[in-house]
Steps between C-alpha positions, in 0.01 A plus 500: 500500500691800371439815699605844383472838666414794278538854630304731273655843437446807285645850510207685342266539799275803452479581872867453586716449190810281545404417860680165476825698477432723800765458769440348842807515719719521191333207323224503238143404585527223240801354679308493827219303334745259334692435821175412676389261225842338485427370851215288356613162367445456125666347196558831326452872549400761240432871465231538234505849351406677178747542216557870576615425856717195430833677454471702819369213715724217383805591713285530813330166433827315445660669800230340716510154343202548263478457124340770288212428261341769283161500335201711416463827693121492536420130463661369817306173476661439163840579654447240776372234262798540265732442794299203627508334159873561463581360843237225495401600854235330713458755781542876483535727802436863401616810688530864395806721512337795678472300823827516696355327808364179350422240768738232374425281802126510422579437133702190589221362720239551228722353230567188708131465576403541135747241373414249772120542522343703220701466178292225342165678506575873564584749229566806715578555866592794722479613860238760581551744785869575446611864494444668165840447339623196693317223316563275204289284264558142394373358168482161345711582194289296255182660632645843427580393142141384464363824651690704243315320221161554664506873576546809288410741781773768521492505883569125511797540269644795690476349850543122440319368811151620395517272195449219752313634804257712299393184316431256782242319289800359312778506761524402864642786702573510872532808716621349823486715811861554594636367830449748784869591513467644147142627519525881491264610219496866608875549450638645177853389413502553123657790311245645265528870586766734630346484849542120486866550415553729802327238715736235369803722573380547857450125538855425391641773723312369803592134449864596443493681835374173653791312337262295282672380183305479170323327341254540785281232647129572520518558876766769451290689246189475717695628798619802302149575378368496855670840534255772391783716365563221247153366421334842475631745245398857570528796265526849648387794288617825661445858391800615298340817372661830583301705745370203700797459732743214542349336809283264296800372305714460813223306676472263203876443497495408870204265453637342184828423675324336794256298290735424207262679269541698179443868423324629190626833367212643300539715192460857626575817302689650794656249737688544822863392488413154626848355445643763730233416761581128469868574567405714801286213630793257491437359153250261346562212253463615140339172395209583732431834334222445247425749225215323321143446620486134611272229365165446664543295821876484451549622856319375809441854621546851364565769760416846374668789680412762239400807706208586271413291197328614184188320383695327223776383738239357735339313210833351386621384840167369631486250215842346556472299819400518864564862597557703814527878486692674781418858603322551167367851451282461191132415478558224241539215746198274446702259287755433773456207733638656818560861609753558777569837656812515714511877529147595619306692236182705503382357172135403521530178300498177698828328575541135599747602770655816645796421722799727581651209692648377173748786520831360615573641843848632575712299743664818628246699700486762771414349837225758538365799313756784558325808641768706678791456262584804284472468123863510395499230230245527219440261212323625187386227264232534230563190291658444163330769291347779709329671208353771725851600614415452868869442570590855389205654685592320823870582474417863436296507822774318694762751380283797597677705772162541671515130595836557676360799685208296632695187590824675608715208391638355179418161349628246252277425201532190286319502167436184300419580138561358154580861394789535741727697265231754412404549865865553598538779246192678632568473874879492539516873576175519699614225732808699602300818557254321728769335709364154424685195381312356203588156365347421163514136390334289231419211731538354847531124493220329692350836591238369742772376738647851526181698559529485877840676478320824415308729732239562233428372148325716240339298221166452323218252559633159416724214608767708677234679708374169643855371551563809716195415709622143546847624606361759750647783295318836479381556144355809333333460163488742210232443241561512125121501446172552682444123491829440682402751766158341556659156530766634740248661732259206481774264618612717791800682352571873517535635150591826326371581155748645248424861586526430876863390487681787676734563792222592745303180443811284518605670825159429657536126446870496585430658837183307576579157367215359708270637230652252259412198714229319302145493630455164325720239660687279254787422738363177645396345172671170427703496181381253236705355218387640167700247299336211689162659442575532128564125493164449670335702224684292239351183653146641493236361265307677225150400396279571201127550540381157623172531310609608152881486506562862407855619578526708815686802367195590290270502803432783741637483854223484762721494811859447605606341829834392640462146365258533211389708205133469404369583154168513318491320168402734219348210305278332761504737805634236740713632787798277564852474644746586226812499719570316824810427703331251732196332337699193402598438861148386601475125554154344539597247761399423856672815625290711260170374641631519855733799529385718210130446564551560871690820426200631307212361707637424846455122483613209284291376208396181681414696814268708282363202303142505630471876455623472141260209432211709629576763235522225240140393559365817339737445208378148425140622535565766236651240266206266567251769410671578169581145386250335266708189431379162622841373613673677787876458488711795606875569506641745755836629380726608784285304742745542793373285789158458336237712682313568175526135394347399832214749454440380140484140617238596761287642213516173300765609251781266400805707591857474376795706616839611375778692672876529468548466878547129561420512872164669426412238238591220738263650760214514246556139393547347844302718740211609276487192279479712183705432187768766453829517309825686548535690174484840344186558300685486168618144575166345604361220282141471631434177312802335652468647848122511551361277224281775350497645148356840587411698810181675605673760710850631562587724794798707609463666840768768537716317248454682170710799609796264559507382136763650269343383175128571522457470125593131488328427829163648404511324162566173684212559742270554204624179335437295815142615549184365346295756307304689764752405770579743780833668565516672839780678677578766758774759497602835654336805347747763380215751471370437852478736796855435623651585163288813469567611858879447497635390165866496608428286805278262302771422247777490759307243704387298197650148539817461300367204302182671379600537136165641387276744685144463379238775501133413535398761242713335227433136580248435222741655251785278622300178472292554186789421264543162671142390432352587840194708588501646851175404672564638846757696698497519879685780677681372809763640735283794612717728714342837590778555755739559210297792366694824583195674652426204730866468594552871561203536732543164673145390420416169670340195330186534709444855367218560249748685275731197498209272408384732222852509353513119525183465291615763250827315443309178447238665275758661273721188510803677645605216729868410516431153358234351278366174364423433133259239363498458123368250248676352201306624196750425225855414414796715603628761257848417362616862493785607722 
């Protein structure tokens, strides 16, 4: 049984041309792939390329113990078959040259298994669940020759494997779940884009630091990819436009260094001297400076630190990937997944999070706020540009003899400015006349650690101002605009507008430094790691509209909270979670029904069983009254511990249950004696599990909001039901009294796994397309105590006003939850 290994290679990739020749630790990507495959035992080894690439690839192939074989550029299947016929091979193991971290140990296991167990009757075999870029395929060579004759589909000829597994009526193909030690389907180890290449470079660098010698075993690669700075590639997009300061660019450099990210330099007509800023910041690798807009989803996260985007910029960046905008000043932010303000702003638009604690606190601080000490050392620092020339205005006031007359002592003034030479020319003479020593410098390395060395710092509203607060250093702000002044005063700072910068005003604050002590206390806030938080955002999940699948960036933001962004679909009006950093963490196990339920309701689910069952009696009565079918079988999806099933059984229905929590299903089967299965709804075969062809009713009590794909689910419910069958469910009401009374609180408290937020007013519209006619809605969760008027005046439940409000909420169906009873009237619409 002759076995050959073929590594497929081309240099004409449209996304990353010549990627096989990119260098990893001084060696080409192709060489990394070949060295991995050389570890797999075979009779011969080949690099199969196109004719145009042969000359350039041949030395690399031979250097690594492979033979070169050239064939058609576009018909790769033809290329493989020519080689198979020439070599008279029986088994072919295929790998691709853009995968430097091929799991050779997994490949060897699969090859041995195929030859020993599957060769006689299997045409194609691979492991599923390996990282994208670490797997291989194995073919029966004669089957591949046969497949070539049977297909003229261009895709089959370009990609080889599909000629077999896309025609399983003719060929037996196995996708074996990989052993657990290799099963990491969420990892991406291939090189298809430039971001992938940077990820590969970081992997090699990390494993070299751990003294791991290539080619790497699967466990080594998995270990490297467990580091978020390797697995998650983040692109920072700072403002580089003149007039918007340099702080945004400097912040992105710091973050990119810590997270091993890249920086995109956008094409601006007038740019800051960013290379000079990079040098001042201690350098940044040139290979991580990107000058071309990336491919869609090339990066795991795009961090926008743009100051104030234009509408067109917002449109471009919101369509690229998961996005977070930091301290964004424009109104074009609906397309972004997360808005983070680190420097508090007065902008009226909603942010997901405002948190000055992400500012890095200085290690060097004053033990206490200095009140008695004279102001003899002054620092003036207005950032990299200072377009309003606040530096000159402040220096002019500091050099005014009137200031000396008031203070009766001299002082040293240090000025940090990118225009150091110009400032020196202007103030060299004035400094001598005033008796002051003025030091003008372009930068102070690690400025925040030196702030406490000064008796007072004069700056504008921004990062340095908060760093002064954290270091217990008196700070006086000067405002380049009315907005800066409003922000300064709102956040407790003392601030002078441009025309207020004079000797008299400076003297007042120099003498009475107590006036500069902030009214808002930021001193005891605990510093948080912004780079760690950025990784958290990179891990977060994005969701399309669960009902119609429309992409989120086209949909209007309804609310932003620290963990979620909620949107309203423009196509179907559904409100849903479009971004979440914690929804995937919910596990529907015993702890969910015990701890989570108890957290919300004060007791465990089983402790509340009888109370829940009591509510279920009215539900089964409603279904009974609407059902006209003679048989009475009913499936409760998400049955939990079965209170509704028990109630249905009492009313002579034949109940079945399904839930993904195995302990709940076991309770239903053993304690209640009702047939239930552990399965998600999509996986239930009712004929196999319950011996029925169709159902008369399907129910979901507080389940439907947990479903990510409502479109498929509602189509499946329709397909399971007999014509005239009843579909009933309950769900929170996003247009109820709690949402109307306190929208922010409602969405903040909404459970993290409620992917859709239904509104009673739109329910018929939601369900009509799926072949259902709403027969009845029941408003539940009536909470007058949440109405602002009731809350404000402390009106008690026994009051007539409270009772009137209760009935009004019920009458107008403004309860916080509701039940829906609908009938199948037709087939589901196929539109999405």
